[in-house]
N, C-alpha and C positions, 0 to 999 in steps of 0.2 A: 666417359664412363662415371656414373654417380653410384654410391652404395648408400642405402638407408638401414641403419642396424637397429632393431628393437630390442631393448633390455641387453645393451652391449656389455654391461657389468658382469653378466653371466660368464663372459670369455675372460674375465680379470682373475678369476680365483685360481689357486693351485691345483695341481693334480693330488691325488690319481684321479683323473677325470675322461670320461669317454663321451665324445661327442656323436650323436648319431644323427645322420643327414641325410635329406633326399639328395638326389643326383640328376638333376637336369642337364648340365653343360660340361661335362669331362672335367679337366683337371682345372678349369676356371674355378669350378666349385671350392676345390680346396685353397686355392689362392684368395678367393673372398673371404674364407673362414680365418686362414693362417695371418691374413693382414689385419684381423681385428682381435687376434688372440695375444694376451700378454705374454704368454710363455711358448717356448718351441713345441712344434707340433709334429707328431708323427701319425702317419695314415697308411691304410690299405688301399691298393689299386689294382685294378683288373691284371690277372697275371700275364695275357698275352703280350701286353708291351714290354715285358722284361726278357723277351726271347732273345735278342741281340746281345753279344756280351757288354758293348759300350752302353746301350740302353740300361741293362741291368746295374752297371755300374754308376751311372748318373742317377738314375732313379733312388738307388738305396742311399747314396750319398745325400739326397734330399729327404731321407728319413721316410721313404716309401717301402711298403712290404706289399708282394704278391698275394693275391687270393685267385685262385683259378676255379672257372665254372666247368660245368660238364660239357658244354659245347666247346670247350678249348681242350679236349681230350682227357678221358678218364685217367690216363697214365700220369695226369700231373695232380690229380685231386689229392693225393697222399701228401703233397708238398704243403698243402693248407695248415697241417698240424704245425708246421715250423714257423709259419708266419702267426697261428695263434699263440703259440709260445712265446715268441718275441713280443707280440702284443701285450701279454699278460706281464712280460718283464718290464715294459714301458710303464705300466700301472704299477706294480711293484716299486718301482724307483720313483714314483710320484710323477710320472709323466702325464702330458695330454694326449690323448689318441683319438684319432677321426675315423669313422667307418662310415660309409655309404650305405645304409641299411637296406636299400632296394636292391642292390647287388647288380645293378644294369644303369645305363644312361641311354635314354631316349630323346633328348632335346624336347621335353615336354615339361610344362611347371606343374602338371597333376601329380599327385603323389602315387607311386606304383606299389604293388603288394612287396612286402618285406621277406628278406632271406632270413637263415638262422644264425648268421656268421656273428653278429653283435651279440646274441643271447650266448652262444656258445663260450664266445671270450670271458663273458660276465661269469658264466657259471665256472669256468676254469680258475677265474680270478678269485672268486669268492671261496671256492674249495681249497684253495692255498692261502687263504687268511687275508685277501685284500679286499677292501669295499670301497671300491670307487664311485663317484657321483656319476650320475649320467644326465647329460644335457641335449635334448632333442632341438634340432634346429632345421629351418626350412628356409631355401632360398628359391626366388623366383626372377624371372628376367622379363623384361618386355620384348624381347627378341633374342635371337642367337645368331644373327647372320648381318647385323647392321652396326656401324659405328657410333659411339655416343650412347650406350644402352643404360637401362634404369635396372638396378638391382635391388631386391629386398633381401636382407638377411633378419628373418625373424627368430629369436632364442626364446625358449619357455624357461621354466623352472626347474632346476637340477633336483634330481631325487636319489637315494641312495640304492645301489644295486641289490642290497640285501632285502628290499621291498619285496621282490620277487624271487631271489636266490638265495640258498642257505648251505651252510658248510655239511649239514647232514643231509643229503638228498638220496632218496632211493630212484633206481635208475627209473623205474617205470614213472615217476613223478617229473623226470627231466623236462620231457616233451610238454608236459602241461604247463611248466614253468617258463618255458620258453615262448610258448603261444600266448600265455598271460602278459609276458613282457611286451611281445610284439603287439598285442592288442592297445595295452595301455600307451605304448609310444605312437602307435598310429592316432589314436585319439589325441594326445597333445599335438602331434603334428597338424592333423585336420584343423584344430581349432587355431594354430597360429598361421595357416596358410592364407597368404594375402596377395592377391594379383596385382603387379605393377601397371601404372598408367598406360594408355596406348602409345604407340608409336607416332601418332600425328602430332606435330608440334606447331606452335606458333612463334615466330620471332620477331622482336621489335623492329619496325621499319628503319629506325635510325642506324641499326646496326649492320643493315645488309651490305653497304661498301665494305665493311671490315670483313664480313662473312665471306664476301666474294674474293677478297685476297686471300683469305685463309684457303678457301677451297682451290683458287688457282695454284697457290703454292704447294700444297699437299697432295692434291687427286693424282699426279702422275705416280708418285712414290706409293701411295696407298693402293691404287688400282693394279700396279704392277704386282705389289706383294700379294694383294687378294687374289688375283687371278693364278699365281703360282701356287698359292694354298690351296686354293679349291681344286686345281688339278692333282696337287698330291695327295690330298686328303680325300678325294673321289666322293664327296657328299656324306663322309661318315661324322660321329658326333665329335671328332677331334677338330674340326675346322676352326671353331672360335677360339680354341685355346692355343692352337699352333699359330694362327694369325697375331693374336695377342703377343706371344713369346717373340714372334720374328720382329714386329713393331717394336717391342721393347728393347731389342738387342740392335736393331738395324738404324733405327731413327738417330740415336746419338753418333752414328758412323755417318750417317747421311749428312748432318750438320758440319761434322767435322771436315767432310769432302768438300762441302759446299764452302765453307770458309777459305780452305785452301785454293779452290777455284776461282772466288771472288778475288783472293790475295793475288794470285797469279795474273788476273787480268787488269790490276792496277787499282782496284776499289780501294779507297783510303780504310785504314784499319777501323776508325772510330764507326764510320759507315758500315763496314762489314760486320763489326761487332753488333750494331744496332739490327740489321737484318736477321743476323742467327738468332738473337735474342727474340726478335719478333716471331719468330717461326712457332715456338712452343706457346708463346702468349696468344697469338691468335688462335691457335688449335684449342687452346683451353675456352676462349670466348666463343669460339663456334660450337664446341660442345655443351658449355653452360649456358648458352642462348636458348636451347631447346627448352620451352615451357609448354 
């Protein structure tokens, strides 16, 4: 996978900062932004993934906060205020907060209509004397189900929340302020939108022997994990993120087990180390040779 970032310096600033982004690829989107952010990132995620106790513990340990939608049950909607309060605290403490302003994930690059969650958090923050900067961000992928994808992260210019929200707001003007904010962010994100190149690649002929070896060495493991993830996620938007997470944790274990197996079969240590080191090196050549 390769990530191209436009205006990366926008993610180097201190908080309070609210990043508003589109949401084409589940948890992968947060990883892309967090990997390029200089400071620790907190973000809001769909509430239905917090239902199991160990899921809830793990996700909150990763600075995630749940946001519930009506489709997940009206009985959960009152919990959103707790997450909004926690979000404002992050901004009060000079932190960086990420929210996916569309409020849904569809595995589509096209920007979807916005929800009001980001605007509500900003209204509440400004009312409590906090004036965070707002950074529009657009993420696009050249595919959601293939290995070695290209990702574009396009970052806009931060603007102060007080451009649209004030401390003395009459209740009848709150809806108007939220709409004006969403319209402005939509304009900014539309101007930032850039479609990644096609999935069709051409590789140099001289690399084909190396690519062939890389494919033979990695395909059994990759296909096994890919098949398992496809079965478990059942075509949902979580497929890509879960596949990445499993590969990230299983691949090092796979190399350790392979080293032990080769050692047990009598392969000399020097040759064994070369084989193990060649695995990730060939994988990098395989993915980077796609032009």
